[in-house]
Every structure is written in structure tokens, then in C-alpha cells.
C-alpha positions as CSV (number, residue, x, y, z in Angstrom):
1,M,100.8,79.2,96.0
2,L,101.6,80.2,99.5
3,L,105.3,80.4,100.4
4,K,106.5,80.9,103.9
5,S,109.5,81.2,106.2
6,T,109.4,80.4,109.9
7,T,112.1,81.0,112.5
8,R,111.7,81.1,116.2
9,H,110.5,84.8,116.3
10,I,109.7,85.6,112.7
11,R,107.1,84.3,110.3
12,I,106.9,85.5,106.7
13,F,104.0,84.6,104.3
14,T,103.4,85.4,100.7
15,A,99.8,86.2,101.7
16,E,97.4,89.0,102.9
17,V,95.5,88.7,106.0
18,E,91.6,88.9,105.2
19,N,89.0,88.1,107.9
20,N,91.8,86.6,110.1
21,E,92.8,84.2,107.2
22,L,95.9,84.1,105.1
23,V,95.1,84.5,101.5
24,P,97.9,83.7,99.1
25,S,99.3,86.7,97.2
26,E,102.1,87.1,94.6
27,N,102.4,90.8,95.5
28,V,102.3,91.0,99.3
29,L,104.5,89.7,102.1
30,T,103.0,89.5,105.5
31,L,105.4,89.6,108.5
32,D,104.4,88.1,111.9
33,I,106.9,89.1,114.7
34,D,107.2,87.0,117.9
35,P,103.9,85.1,117.4
36,D,104.4,83.3,120.8
37,N,105.0,86.6,122.6
38,E,108.3,85.3,124.0
39,L,109.7,88.8,124.1
40,N,108.7,92.2,125.5
41,W,108.4,94.8,122.7
42,N,107.9,98.5,122.5
43,E,106.8,100.4,119.5
44,E,110.2,101.6,118.7
45,S,111.7,98.1,118.7
46,L,108.9,96.8,116.5
47,Q,109.4,99.6,114.0
48,K,113.1,98.8,113.9
49,V,112.3,95.3,112.7
50,Y,109.7,96.4,110.3
51,R,112.2,98.9,108.8
52,K,114.8,96.2,108.4
53,F,112.2,93.9,106.8
54,D,111.4,96.7,104.3
55,E,115.1,97.1,103.5
56,L,115.7,93.4,103.0
57,V,112.6,93.0,100.8
58,E,113.8,96.0,98.7
59,A,117.2,94.4,98.4
60,Y,115.6,91.3,96.7
61,N,113.5,93.5,94.3
62,G,113.6,92.0,90.9
63,E,114.6,88.5,92.0
64,D,112.4,85.5,92.0
65,L,110.3,85.1,95.1
66,T,111.4,81.7,96.6
67,E,111.2,80.0,100.0
68,Y,115.1,80.3,100.0
69,N,114.9,84.1,99.7
70,L,112.2,84.3,102.3
71,R,114.3,82.2,104.7
72,R,117.3,84.4,104.2
73,I,115.2,87.5,105.1
74,G,113.7,85.7,108.2
75,S,117.2,84.6,109.3
76,D,118.6,88.1,108.9
77,L,115.6,89.4,111.0
78,E,116.2,86.7,113.7
79,H,119.8,88.0,113.9
80,L,118.6,91.6,114.3
81,I,116.3,90.5,117.2
82,R,119.1,88.6,118.9
83,A,121.3,91.8,118.7
84,M,118.4,93.9,120.1
85,L,117.9,91.5,123.0
86,Q,121.7,91.6,123.7
87,K,121.6,95.3,123.7
88,G,118.6,95.4,126.0
89,E,116.3,97.0,123.5
90,I,113.9,94.1,124.1
91,S,113.6,91.5,126.8
92,Y,112.4,88.1,127.6
93,N,108.6,87.9,128.5
94,L,108.7,85.9,131.6
95,N,104.9,85.6,131.5
96,S,104.9,83.8,128.1
97,R,103.3,80.5,128.0
98,V,106.6,79.0,126.9
99,V,109.8,80.4,128.5
100,N,112.5,79.5,126.0
101,Y,115.9,81.2,126.2
102,S,116.8,80.4,122.7
103,M,118.8,83.6,122.3
104,G,120.9,83.2,125.5
105,L,120.2,82.8,129.1
106,P,119.0,85.9,130.9
107,R,121.1,87.5,133.6
108,V,120.1,89.9,136.3
109,D,121.7,93.4,136.4
110,S,122.5,95.4,139.4
111,Q,119.0,96.9,139.6
112,G,117.3,93.3,139.4
113,E,116.2,93.6,135.8
114,L,116.6,90.5,133.6
115,K,119.1,90.9,130.7
116,P,120.2,88.4,128.0
117,A,123.4,86.5,128.8
């Protein structure tokens, strides 16, 4: 059975991706970061989220795999993303099809760059 957790910027599935399709799996979690491309990412910031995901999954090792546990992991990752946005490690993508300042209104710094509020 496919379990999932969906937040604004994180989707977690108990599935593997095969031929661009999700195939339910009891042994694999698939993480989709910022599926709507609302944020600008670099490889370092993506790896930070992946590392935190691995830590959180390891912390639940041995526990039942439930939607509740997946939601907790998703929420923790969402908090990490908000902190990264506030620190300027990532930024809003103003060319996104949907501009949604769900993590705070951006502000402009002295060099004209957008920063989260």
C-alpha cells in the first residue's frame, strides 16, 4: 500500500520510481523536494535536505512505517527549508508558475537581492 506525506515543499512516498511511475514499496522511501519549483536551490542546499532526511529516517528505524511518522519527517524537513530560506541559503524563485510566500514575505537587501522576511 502506498503511504505518502505532502507538505508545501516536501513529498515523501513509500515507493520507488520506475519508468516515471511510483511503484509502492515497503522498503524504499522516495523524497521529492520542492515539486513546484518555488525555491532556488543549489547542490549544497539540496544535499543538506537529503542528509537531514536520511537522519530522520534512521531515527525511525525499527518503528512501524505509518503516515503519521512520514508526516513528522515531512514537517521536520519543511522547518529545515524555512530555516535555510531565512538564512539565505536558498531563495524564492520569482519565475515559478505560482509565487507563494508561504515561508514569509521576501525583502530586498542593500544590494537589491530578495531575501525572506
